[in-house]
LOMAR-385831 format. One record per residue (C-alpha): residue in three letters; x, y, z negated; residue number from 1. Coordinates in pm, whole numbers. Layout:
N
> ALA|X|Y|Z|NUM;
...
//
This chain:
180
> MET|12167|12783|-11028|1;
> SER|12131|12413|-10940|2;
> PHE|11804|12401|-11136|3;
> SER|11647|12660|-10908|4;
> LEU|11761|12469|-10598|5;
> ILE|11603|12147|-10729|6;
> GLY|11288|12340|-10809|7;
> LEU|11288|12492|-10460|8;
> LYS|11329|12147|-10300|9;
> THR|11038|12013|-10508|10;
> LEU|10827|12312|-10407|11;
> CYS|10906|12256|-10038|12;
> ILE|10818|11886|-10061|13;
> TYR|10491|11976|-10237|14;
> TRP|10412|12234|-9968|15;
> ILE|10479|11988|-9682|16;
> LYS|10269|11715|-9848|17;
> LYS|9990|11967|-9903|18;
> LEU|10002|12057|-9534|19;
> SER|9974|11689|-9444|20;
> ARG|9657|11662|-9650|21;
> THR|9502|11942|-9446|22;
> SER|9567|11738|-9130|23;
> LEU|9821|11977|-8977|24;
> LEU|10123|11749|-8986|25;
> PRO|9982|11426|-8838|26;
> PHE|9925|11614|-8512|27;
> GLY|10286|11737|-8489|28;
> ILE|10222|12102|-8571|29;
> PHE|10543|12283|-8669|30;
> GLY|10746|11978|-8555|31;
> THR|10752|11831|-8905|32;
> THR|10627|11479|-8831|33;
> GLU|10988|11362|-8826|34;
> ILE|11027|11480|-9188|35;
> MET|10721|11295|-9318|36;
> PRO|10871|10942|-9341|37;
> PHE|11174|11091|-9514|38;
> LEU|10947|11250|-9776|39;
> GLY|10762|10925|-9839|40;
> ALA|10430|11048|-9699|41;
> ARG|10209|10795|-9525|42;
> ARG|10080|10842|-9173|43;
> ARG|9706|10826|-9142|44;
> THR|9563|10570|-8906|45;
> PHE|9203|10560|-8796|46;
> THR|9026|10245|-8684|47;
> ILE|8731|10266|-8451|48;
> PHE|8487|9980|-8501|49;
> LYS|8264|9865|-8219|50;
> TRP|8047|9565|-8143|51;
> GLU|8242|9266|-8011|52;
> LYS|8110|8992|-7786|53;
> PRO|8072|8644|-7938|54;
> PRO|8248|8342|-7784|55;
> LYS|8087|8169|-7484|56;
> GLY|7780|7966|-7577|57;
> VAL|7728|8155|-7904|58;
> ILE|7457|8412|-7970|59;
> LYS|7511|8707|-8201|60;
> VAL|7233|8847|-8420|61;
> ASN|7296|9187|-8579|62;
> VAL|7065|9296|-8859|63;
> ASP|7029|9619|-9050|64;
> ALA|6781|9793|-9276|65;
> SER|6707|10144|-9393|66;
> VAL|6505|10268|-9687|67;
> ASN|6331|10603|-9668|68;
> ALA|6101|10785|-9909|69;
> ASN|5787|10593|-9815|70;
> LYS|5890|10297|-9597|71;
> THR|6150|10033|-9530|72;
> GLY|6272|9967|-9177|73;
> LEU|6431|9645|-9052|74;
> GLY|6622|9621|-8725|75;
> ILE|6730|9301|-8551|76;
> ILE|6911|9272|-8217|77;
> VAL|7002|8943|-8042|78;
> ARG|7279|8939|-7777|79;
> ASP|7458|8671|-7578|80;
> SER|7829|8630|-7503|81;
> ASP|7807|8881|-7216|82;
> GLY|7657|9147|-7443|83;
> PHE|7317|9111|-7274|84;
> ILE|7026|9183|-7510|85;
> LEU|6805|8875|-7535|86;
> ASN|6561|9007|-7793|87;
> GLY|6517|9276|-8051|88;
> LYS|6279|9359|-8327|89;
> ALA|6192|9653|-8546|90;
> VAL|5975|9600|-8851|91;
> PHE|5844|9878|-9074|92;
> ILE|5709|9794|-9417|93;
> SER|5511|10046|-9620|94;
> LYS|5683|9952|-9946|95;
> VAL|6010|10090|-10074|96;
> VAL|6276|9852|-10204|97;
> ASN|6643|9899|-10282|98;
> SER|6885|9874|-9992|99;
> GLU|7022|9532|-10090|100;
> TRP|6673|9378|-10083|101;
> ALA|6600|9553|-9754|102;
> LYS|6918|9410|-9598|103;
> LEU|6824|9062|-9722|104;
> ASP|6474|9103|-9571|105;
> ALA|6634|9204|-9240|106;
> PHE|6867|8904|-9258|107;
> LEU|6576|8664|-9320|108;
> GLU|6381|8825|-9036|109;
> GLY|6684|8782|-8809|110;
> ILE|6713|8414|-8905|111;
> ARG|6344|8357|-8831|112;
> LEU|6376|8536|-8496|113;
> ALA|6678|8323|-8399|114;
> GLN|6488|8010|-8501|115;
> SER|6181|8113|-8297|116;
> LEU|6407|8162|-7992|117;
> ASN|6541|7805|-8041|118;
> LEU|6898|7926|-8067|119;
> ASP|7160|7667|-8154|120;
> LYS|7493|7840|-8226|121;
> VAL|7451|8176|-8393|122;
> ILE|7664|8442|-8561|123;
> PHE|7470|8669|-8796|124;
> GLU|7626|9007|-8871|125;
> MET|7530|9273|-9123|126;
> ASP|7700|9561|-9296|127;
> CYS|7599|9482|-9655|128;
> THR|7892|9339|-9851|129;
> CYS|7678|9268|-10159|130;
> ALA|7430|9050|-9970|131;
> ILE|7706|8858|-9790|132;
> SER|7899|8805|-10112|133;
> ARG|7589|8673|-10285|134;
> PHE|7509|8463|-9979|135;
> CYS|7848|8291|-10005|136;
> LYS|7805|8226|-10380|137;
> HIS|7439|8125|-10367|138;
> LYS|7474|7808|-10576|139;
> ASP|7543|8003|-10893|140;
> ASP|7269|8264|-10842|141;
> ILE|6951|8184|-11040|142;
> THR|6781|8519|-10978|143;
> ILE|6490|8587|-10743|144;
> PHE|6744|8730|-10500|145;
> GLY|6937|8402|-10524|146;
> TYR|6618|8207|-10455|147;
> ARG|6564|8409|-10135|148;
> ILE|6923|8337|-10031|149;
> LYS|6868|7963|-10087|150;
> GLU|6557|7998|-9871|151;
> ALA|6778|8149|-9599|152;
> HIS|7025|7859|-9631|153;
> LYS|6745|7607|-9577|154;
> ILE|6641|7778|-9254|155;
> LEU|7004|7808|-9140|156;
> ASP|7045|7431|-9168|157;
> SER|6828|7403|-8854|158;
> PHE|7113|7553|-8645|159;
> SER|7393|7325|-8527|160;
> LYS|7645|7600|-8601|161;
> PHE|7605|7932|-8779|162;
> GLU|7827|8196|-8929|163;
> VAL|7740|8494|-9148|164;
> LYS|7983|8784|-9122|165;
> TRP|8026|9134|-9256|166;
> VAL|8080|9406|-8998|167;
> ASP|8142|9776|-9030|168;
> CYS|7835|9992|-8967|169;
> GLY|8002|10110|-8644|170;
> CYS|7953|9757|-8507|171;
> ASN|7586|9759|-8601|172;
> LYS|7467|10078|-8429|173;
> VAL|7187|9924|-8220|174;
> ALA|7029|9739|-8514|175;
> ASN|7071|10055|-8721|176;
> SER|6889|10266|-8462|177;
> LEU|6602|10014|-8453|178;
> CYS|6539|10039|-8825|179;
> ASN|6539|10420|-8840|180;
//
């Protein structure tokens, strides 16, 4: 008799957890959200990413790239600490490369644009973790990609202060729309 009660309890817990996976419980349907912590289920939290203004006196350059069947698009947007757009650029190249190379090309194009605007303190943002990771470890990279990153570092030395950051693609919507 006790075996069937334990089995029934396990079945109920399974059923409630299955309901939570179908997104019924997080919204309080059936009044079971109070049971969820007791059962060990985790609440789902969603984070909305959006573009954030840079500090006063700093300019932010967001870059992105997209690769389609027959072309590569690069998008660069330059904004000040009030969010005002200072400049933007969309470049379309008739060659197809992989997305990591396209993001690096967009990054280099963004650096050149910032340099041509005589910017001094700049934050560069992109949504490619691979390119940023390789950018941070450029001294050990002896590939052609690494050479291009070293080229970027040489140009970046002309700025008094620069920072290269990863952002979620939700923070990069304007640059993304330029390259598509």
